Each structure stands twice: as structure tokens, then as C-alpha cells.
Phi, psi and omega in degrees: 000336183284053183236161174055234183292351181260028170250141355289158184274063181266185185295331182284320176288330174294321176295317177303313181298322180299331180274313191263346173203072184300127187296334182261015184292136175245125180298144180286167173283127185297148171289164181295330180198143180247142170295324184212128170248126182247124178257113181112124184247041166276197185304310183298316181294319180294318179294317177301311185295311182294318180296316180294316179297321179296338179265006175096005180282152172272119192234139169244137180237125184245131176222129183271342187232265184238127172303147181098340176059204182300317188305307181289315194270320186222015185231245188307311188294302180295323183295319181289327175297318178293316180300318182291326174296319178294324177296322178298319177298317180294324179297320177293316179304319185264007185298332180300334178297340181255010182080014179254119185244133181255102189302322185280353182082180185267127174231126179250124173263094185298319179300320179291321178298319179288326176295320176301318178301313182295323179295314181291322177299317179295326181289334179276336187305327180303333179297330184250017192280158173302317182300312182299314184287331173293320180291341175281359180092012181268136173278110182263125179244126174263120181156178180278118177271136182213130175290134174250346169198191186283355183226007188221138174242135175259139177207128175049044177081002179248158178244127180250116178270137185225156170271317176226153178222157178230129174264117182223048187273356172072201181221169182223165174295137180232138183288125176283165181281084179246129181303123176089356184299321182289350182265355184237160173276135180214160179258152166233181177298341182279346180235344183304320187278007172267356179297142175240348178236140181286123176292135179295318177233129182232130172254136179240124178259117180111115181257039170277194183303310182296315181299315181291317180300313184284325177300313181293317181299313182290328175296321179291330175289336179124002176286151169273115191247129172251125180248117186253128181220135181286331180268179180276136177074205180234166177043061188299340180286334189277166172308131187296323177296319181293312180294330177295323177296316179295319179300317179302319179293320180294321178296322177299325179283354175105003177291133176258117183266127173245085184262175188052037186292134178230157176054045179288128179223146179234150178205157176291146173234176184294151176067023179081006179283171182238131175263129183237127175236139183201153175253128181227119179051044175084356179252140178267140180234137177228103190236146174249126182236158181279326179220150178236126175252122176261112186244034175227149176095123175225148178226136179289146180272081182249347184294139175075008182273349182069036184298325180297318179295331180272357183060043178249121181275148176216164177231176175302342179270350178135192181288136178281132178224158173267188185292345178259010177069020170280142172278188177291349166260111187297346178266359180238130182247170174219152180206150177090202188298341181294340185218003189246139172286344179261092187268072180231150179301315183291330175292317178299320179303309185281336170294321178298321178295323176297317178300316181299317180298318186278321185282324187259338188230023177055031182286170177230036179292140183247134179292333179293344179279349181287137172259107190251113173273166172209164184214140170254126193266048170282184172238111359287162175288154175233121184235149184213153172211145176075211184278145164275160177302320182292328177291319178300318179296316180297328182269002178071027180262121179284131183227159164247141183239133179238129184233137174235120176283142178292343174296346179257010183247122189302316183298319179295322178297315182295328181273355184069029182237058185272355182273083182185179181199162166238124182231125182234133176255131176237156175297132188307132178081001180227177175254013180291118185282126179254338181181162180203150173230136177233133172241113183194169183296331177231048181300326180298326175284320185292326185295340182298326180298317180288324177298318177300314180298316180294319182298325186249017172068030177267132183267181181299328180293331176291320178294319180298329183269004179264124181288127176251141178300145175247138354265130174222156175292333180295344174304333180300328179292316177297323180293330172296320175298320176299321180297322175297315182300326180294333179288341179284343179273081181291163177306321179295315180296319179299318180296318179294319178296320179299318179295320179297316181295322179295320180295325183278350177292000000 
């Protein structure tokens, strides 16, 4: 058991294992037939299973590895614990800006920070545990689930007959085609959180969300970090102004960006180190690092599922589904990373809810109707929902864009966090919100207000008329609404109001 995310095999990882893969667990005797069989106990699978059981369905849940999936074990939970420890280090480093001086200087105990992560992860694990889901009345099976026909799943020598099934097996880190990668030892998100010693030099390949979050965090801990990206800049999917703000912050933290990288090659070096060579902006780099994190590439977990026997089609990107999350077998659904371009825990959660409506209640809920926000937890955070400006242009949608810099927001000024913005796109000539990007220290919390407005058809004028506490960074959202309202005061309207006011004097 002391493998992968469960290294080191200390008391906290042993506690985690007792919850998410209890060593003495005995699979139950299968029911004659299940309303729902769920393969995969990550976020999508757990929500499907718990929701269906809560509605009175007879449910079987199959997991081959660890309950909780990526989110609990190697994703959201451990990464945010590490990021917050790094933020604490940065707060001490920058305390002098507030007149607070730390005489002894900054010392980071990386081993202690990682132990804290393992302790907190273990404390959260009961929510996703075998025990909890069994107590919900769900038959939990530990083992490899495989379809043997269109109505039956085999697991650990048993056959589970179902009326409906859900594939929620997720995705995993996949090695990209980099020269020499197979010859060196490297980390992915599935092994990174097993580190107990801070690497003196760390190379990160990929400046997407995971790469940027971990590059900044390890730089704040004290590693010398090289961030390699084939495209220009970081977070290429995001608004360029927004990603530029985040890049500025990362450079301040000491991350060295090698973007527009070409001719990337890897090789073994002495003592288990990795030699990395790459060309960036016309300059050649030849660096030796202690650890290498590969933060690009994902592959769906479709192997060994017997999809052909179940008449379920798949592609290299995952299981094929329609807008109601049905596979090519109408009695089998899929949810989460196995079939979604939005590989986020909260997206998997709401996809699972869509499956429950459609699979159990003859619903016609569409996944395309979901308004899905996301956030990258760098400092500052960058959060987004809906369309980007460049997407609107590509789709021929005319928009008006309103931007508020955090430098104009009192709370941000007082906190010394003026490097950020709120940017909202509306359909031209209206207040209908089509998309938004926020860069702020808690952008992930702030984006929820705009997501709520979009989900329920509330426009910018509704946000402008909503009182926000002063002083808060969220005031910037209301101020964007105020900016929209000012556009409604046309020169003609202003002239008429002036005449009215003069008459009333």
C-alpha cells in the first residue's frame, strides 16, 4: 500500500488508507440487480452513488484504487494545502512591507509542511471513505470493474447486473513525447505530493494551471524553479492581460520562465539528477535539476473496462457522450474527467447531478446548459467563467467589455494587492453577461457571484444595484456594473436630464 500517493508510509497515509482502501475490506454479496452501478469512486462517481442511494436506488460503487479519486489523493486537496503553506512563507517574506519585521528571517521546513498536508488530507478522507458510503446503503466493491456485456459488470469474481450504469473512471497524468523523458525519473501530480525533501533545483514542464501553481509554490518554499513552456507566456488559455499579471507575480517569486521552448531534450545526470536542454527566445539553456515535474498531458482511464462488450464508443480523449451524458449505449452514462473537457472537481460534481436526473428520472438535462467557472490557484488567483473576448470575436459575437483594475479598489490598495482586475464581457448594447475573468487574491471566491448571475439570467445592472460591503475586493464587481450603467447615460439623455434639473431649480 505504501505506493504512489501513499508514500511515505507514515501514520497519516496509513490513516488515509484505512478510509479510502481499508486493507481488511471484504466485498459484499451482490444484489440480484442494481438500479445503478457506478465504476470509479472519484468526485463524479461518489456524487452519482450518494445521490442515487439517497433517492432510494439500489447502488453498487466500484473502485480499483483509492476512494476519493484524484481530488482527494493527488489533486485539489494536497495541492491547495501545499499552496497555502507557500503563501504563508510569502506572507512572512513580505511582512516588512506592512512594518512587521521578523528578526530571525524566513525558514521553511518543507518536510513539516508536507506532513501537515498529509495530516489534513487524512482528516478529510472520511467524507470519501468506504465506511461512509457503505453506511449510505451502497454496496462498495474494491477491484477492477469490467463490462462483460451491455447489462453486466464483473468485479473481483462477482457479476453485477444493472439497469443503468455510470462510467466515472477519470483520467491520469500521461507522458508527452519529449526526447529522453523515458530515460529519466520524473514527477507528475500523482507522485509530487510524496516528496519529503525540498528539491534545490526544480524544473517544471508545462505552464498550465498545475505547472504554474506548483512552480510558484516551490519557488516560495526556496527552490530554484525553471518553468518550461512551448507557447509564449503562461496560462495560454486565459485572457492575456490576466495571465500577464500572474506571470509578473511568479517572476517576483523567483520562477524563471523559459517560454516558446524548442528542441527540449532530457537526459540522466549524475546522482539521479536530470539534465534539461531547451532553446527559449533564441537562447540555448543546458540545466541540471534535482527533480523534474511534468505538468502536461492527460489520458482517460478507459483501458480494461470492456467498453466494446458494453457497446460504448471511445476516442483517445475519452468516452463519447451526448449532451445528456449518455454513451453510445443509452443505458450507460459517463461523467467527470473520463468524458469532459472541463477537468475540474466541481464540473464532475454537476455532471454527476445531470446523470442522476437523466438516468433515474427520464430527465432531459443537458450538460451544455451548465455554467462552469474555474480557477488557477496561483498568487494572485485567476478565475474565469463563460466566453473569453477572443472566443466572442471568433464566433462573431459583438460584445462590450468592462474592466476594473484592483488599483482602483480601496480594499486592494489597503492590502497591497493592487495587481489584479475584474473584466466582464456583455452582449453588445445589453447587460447580458457572456463571460468574465477575475485576477485577485481570492478570485475563485469572487467568480461565484458572476457565475450565479449568468446561471440565472441576471445582468450587470442587477449586480450594480446590489449592495456590496465596503471595503472588499468584491466591490470591483459592482463597480464594473456601475461602469455599464454609465454607458446608458447617452449624450442625449444627459442633455435632457440637464434641462430637467435646470427647470426644477
